C-alpha angles and dihedrals in degrees: 000000000000122000102267093213092052092046091052089048093051091047092050090046091051092049089047092053092046090052091049097242126144120221089256093052095047092047089052094046093049094041096244128133114253089246093052091047090054091049090049092051090048092049091243096117113059112216124217113241092253089058092047087053092048093050091045091053091048088061093043093254135117120241090255091051091052093049093048099037112142095241090109091082089067095056118069113239090232089065090060093047099043093100092053095059095074118069090208086073096068093119090049090049090051092047090052090050090051091049090050094050092047091051094047092048091050092056 
């Protein structure tokens, strides 16, 4: 299963590009710092469900549409799984699983 935070970030990034926004513009329009916007797009900052909904609505989508947006086909599956190939990343893997469960429970 793909990292949910990264998937959301890729989907937001794709919508951002389709809308013609830069990272700086999107950060400003959504009231995030540039650094936080970069972390969101990279899947390194997990968003609470209310923020996922707010961002989805900004792009004229529902939360479900944002979560299941077809941007995944543009990102190789190996990019999602890179972190799982190294046993030194066990803590990171467990953190990702916790994030995923939290997000699924919040839906």
